[in-house]
C-alpha positions, 0 to 999 in steps of 0.5 A: 141745978144738979138736975140740969147738970145730970141731963147735960151729962146724959146727953153728952154720954148719948152723943159720945155713944152714937158718934161714929169714931171709926169715921173720925179715925179714918179721916184723921189718919188720912189727914195726918198723912197729908200733913206729913207729905206736905211738910216734906214738899214744903221744903223744896217749895219754900212755902209752909204749905203744911201749916196752911193745910192745917189751918184749912183742916181746922176750918173744915173740921168746924164745917164738919161739926156743924152739919154733924151736930147741929143740922139734921141732914133732912134740912139739906134734902129740903133745900138741895135744889136751892143749894145747887142753884146758888153754887151754880150761880157762883160758877157763873160769877167765876166766868165773869169776875173770877181770879185767873191763875195758870191760864184757868179761871176757877176762883172767886176772891171773897176777901180773906181767901179765894173760894173754888165753887167747882169744889162746892158743886161736888157736894151740891150735885150729890145732894141734888141727885139724892133728892131727885131719886129719893123723891121718886118711887123706886122701880125696876130700873130708870129709863132715859126719860127718867134720867133726862131731868137730873142729868140735864141739871148736871150738864149746866155746871159741867159746861160752866166748869169746862169753860174755866177750863177744868175737864177733870172736875166736869167729868167727876160731876158726871161720874157722881151722877152716874154712880148714884143713878146706877146704884138706884138701877138703870134699864139695860137699854138705857145703859146701851143708849148712853154708851152709844151717845158717849161714843158719838159725842166724843168728837164734839168733846174733843173739838171743845177741849182747850189745846193743852187738854188735847195735848195731855190726852195725846201725850197719854196715848203716845206716851213714849214718843215725847219723853222730854216734852209734855211727858216729862212730869208724868214720866218722872212721877212714875220714876218717883213711885218706882224709886221708893221701892218697898220701904221708901227713901225716907222723909225728905230724901226723895231725889225725884221730888226734892230735886224738882223733877216732878212739878206740883208734888203738893197737889196733883202729884202728892202720891208720887211724893208719898210713894218715893218717901214711904215706898210700896208699904206706905202707898198701900197703907194709904190706899187701904185707908181710902178703901176702908173709908169708901167701904165705911161710907157704903156701910153708913148708906146701908144703915141709913133710915131713909133713901135720901141719907142712903143715896147721899152717903153713896154719893160721898163714897163715889166722890172719894172713890173716883177722886182716888182712882183718877189721881192714882191713874194720873200719877201712874200714867194710866190716865191723862192728867186732868187735875183731880186732887187726892182727898185730904192729901193734896194741898188746897183749901177748897178741896179739903173743906169740901171733903170734910163737909162730905165727911160731916154729912156722913157722920150726920147720917150715921149718928141720926140712924139711931135718933131718926123720927119720921 
């Protein structure tokens, strides 16, 4: 009995020593900011969104722990294509029987809650691309022929997501694939051809957009010509950020947010709420936390013991990086509004759970770099 207890304590001590506490602290700090921010937004929305977010965070922590402590990440390497296919099938079901909200059909009603498969597809794409490149011998640079298969696969969920319609997530999937591909190395000639192809496809993409998506881009390009129409939300978002000054107006005292001038302060424009209440100092602190998280993810990638773990970690770093960049660009009027949330700060069950699953995968790679056996 004493020997079993000693063995258990030894394993616990080893696990505690290997555990990536820096990653956990960074995730906890960002999540705490999201909770405080939603608490302020809940007062004007008359909904306890911060409590719901806390519940979703609890679900995400459970899923964080499972891939971290129970399942070796190489399991996901073996089944990455199947996971990609299952989530893709879920996206197809969304178009057939999905729940429609605000003109978009993005959710599957599975009883207790609505799931958003497009969020899960971010993880599936990271795994699939990491699997594709890790299973091939690394050369000086990949050609267009090499990239045809993985990006052909990415094109399928992109088209399904564009049908929902959700331009932001579709673009994000492409950015995730490109980030991992460029990390691996792409020939300069291939980059040039891809750029020219993107320019040539721009008119086709424009015609394929929904009317409201084209309106958002027109508003972005002609921002001062419609100050009280489609531009109202973005204009007041910028005012809210500026009104925060250096230290902010204080908890629940942001006039732009509290008086309803900025719609969706709990979601796409959560940063505007935080900036008005916490000012430049608070906003900088939040962005530095994201920067630290991305840098730590890349550090984990560098220390990974195999290419799949390395590329998956790079994909997670790219996910956080691009979501923050696009969301900040939306809030500050640097980019069109495309519906990309701020990780762990914006409200949304599927979004929070997806990010925490990604953090669990990072923890998995970080911990198992010490215990990996070929």
